[in-house]
N, C-alpha and C positions, 0 to 999 in steps of 0.2 A: 504494500500500500504506500502511495506517495504522500507528500505533505498536504495534498488536497483531499485525501481520503479515497482516492480512486485506485483500483487495482490495475495491473498491467493489462489484463484481459479487457477491461472496460476501455482503456485508452486505445488498445489495438483495434477494437471494434469501431471506435470513433474515427480513427485514421482511415480505415477501409471505407467507411461510409462517406467520408469527405472526399477521398480519391474517386469513388464511384460517381459522386455528384459533379466533380469538375472535369473528369475525363469525357470528352465528347468523341464519339466514333464517327468515322467517315461513312457516308451513305453508300459509297461505291465499293470500298474494299474492307471496311470495318477496322481500319487502322486508327490509332489514336491521333486526333487532330492536334496541331500545334498552332500557337498564336503567330500570326504574320504581322509584324509591326508596320510593314509598308502599306498594307491595306486596312489594318485595324480589325481584321477578321480572322477566321480560322483557315488553315491550309493543311492538307494531308501531305506529309513528307514522303509517303509511299507512292501515291498515284497522282498527286498534284491537284486533287479536287478541292474546290473552294466552297 
């Protein structure tokens, strides 16, 4: 238990939920989309889909 009273299991589950919430999948190839600063949108590094 940490200083906030949370166990490692609780913290791990929160990290997984957060990652699932922010990871966007490409419609074309299901790869993880990356932020493209030149357009301000998302870009798939695998197939180039925007």
